[in-house]
N, C-alpha and C positions, 0 to 999 in steps of 0.2 A: 503494501499500499503505498510506503515512505516512498519507495524509486518509482511508483508511477505518478506521485503528485510534486517528487521535485524535478522530471520530466517535462511533467507540463508546465511545470514553473518557468523553467525555462527555456522552455518551448516558446512561450508566452513572452521572456524576457526577449531572444532572437528576434520575433516578430515585430517587436516594439521599439526594437534598437537598431533595426534595419529598414531602407526605405521603401516603399510597394509603388510600384507603377499600376496606372490604371488607364488602356485604352480605349477610346472611342471609336467605333467605325467609321472610316472617311469616305468619300466618295472617288471613285476610280480617280477623276480627273484631277485630286489633291493629291501632291506630292507625301512619299512617306517622311515623318519627323525624322529628324536628325538627333546623334544623341546631346545630350545639355550642356556636352561640354569636352572639351577638344584639346590636345596635347600635340603643338604640332611643330615640325623641325627639319628644314630643307636641309639639315647637314647630317649627311649617314656616319658620322665618323665612329669610332669604336667606343663603345658606353663606357671603357677603362680608363679613354684618355677626355682629359676635360676639353668640352666645346668651345671654340669662341662665339657661337651664335646660341642668343639665350633661347630660350624655347619661348613661346606666347600661348597663352590661355585665354580662350574666351569663353565666355558665360552670357546665354540672351535667354531673355524671358519677355513673355507677347501674352496681353490679354485688354478686354475692354470692360468697359463702363457705360450702360445705357443711362444715358439723364433724359431721357423720353422715348417715346415709338419712332421719331425721329431723328434722333441726335444720338451719335456714340463717341466715346473718347477712347483712341485706343491709347494702350498705357506700353509700352517697349523699355525695356533697361538691358545695357550690357555690361562687361567690365572684360578688363584685358590685362596681363601680368605687367608689372612694370618696362617694360621694354618698348611697350608702344608708345608712339610719338603721339598718335591721333586716335580718335573712331569717328566713325562715319555711320551714320545712319539713316536710312532711307523708307518710311512708310508709305504705303497708297492704299485705299479701297479699292475690291474687284469684288465685280456683281457678277451673280452667275449668269449665263447667256443658255437658255433652253436650245436656241439654234443652233450655237456653235458647241454645246455642248461642251463647254469649259468655264471657268473664270476668267474675265476680261478687268482691265484695269480703268475705274473710272475717272473719263476725262478729269483733271483739272486737281485730284487727289494724290500727286504725288508730292510727298513734302520730305527734307533732307535738314540735319543738324549735322553741324562737327564739333567736336572739341579735340583742342589740344592740349599737351603737357597732364593730361586726365586718365586716368585709368578707370571711370564709371562715366556714362551717358544715360538719360532718361529724356524718352521723347514722347509725349501725349498729344498728337491732334486729334482736333476735332471734325466729325464727318457728319455730313446731312443725309440720311438713309429713307429709302420709303418703308412703309409697314409691310408691303405685300412684296418685297423683293428678298435675292437668297444672297447674303452679303459673305464676305470673311475679310481680314485684314493680313495683308503682308508685308513681311518687318524683314530687312537685311542690316547685318551691323558689322561695318568694315574694321579692322584694325592696318597695323602696318604689314602683315603676313597673311593674313587669314580673313575669309567671309561668311557669315553665316547667315541662314534665312529661314524664316519661319512663317506661319500661316495659324491662324484663328479665324475659325468659324463665328460670325455671330447668331448666336440664336432668340 
């Protein structure tokens, strides 16, 4: 009985200490989500030798807040390691086209932001939407070495 209780408690602790991922079904026209963290180096030097080129770590999150049935604020954040000299964010609103069977960028909705000598960027553009349309937000964060794109469907 004690063994069963200890095993159950250890399993519960292990479950609570590890992150759990949940995935929603996405339409085929949406690109698959990329991992939320990358360690990228173009240097393929031997790991036992110190590398002259630092690694760049990029993290990105995307979300939204509906302020009304016709207004939405995109919330995009990104961060990079100390080796990045700039971060550049591009955010746009896309609407599903049933005739083209894919999402297309709504004209005039692409907004960019660039920060230098900072390791974090936050971008909050506001968009007008129709209550009947099917929309998503597309966001890309770039730093010195890499680029990351994410999509967030608006429901």
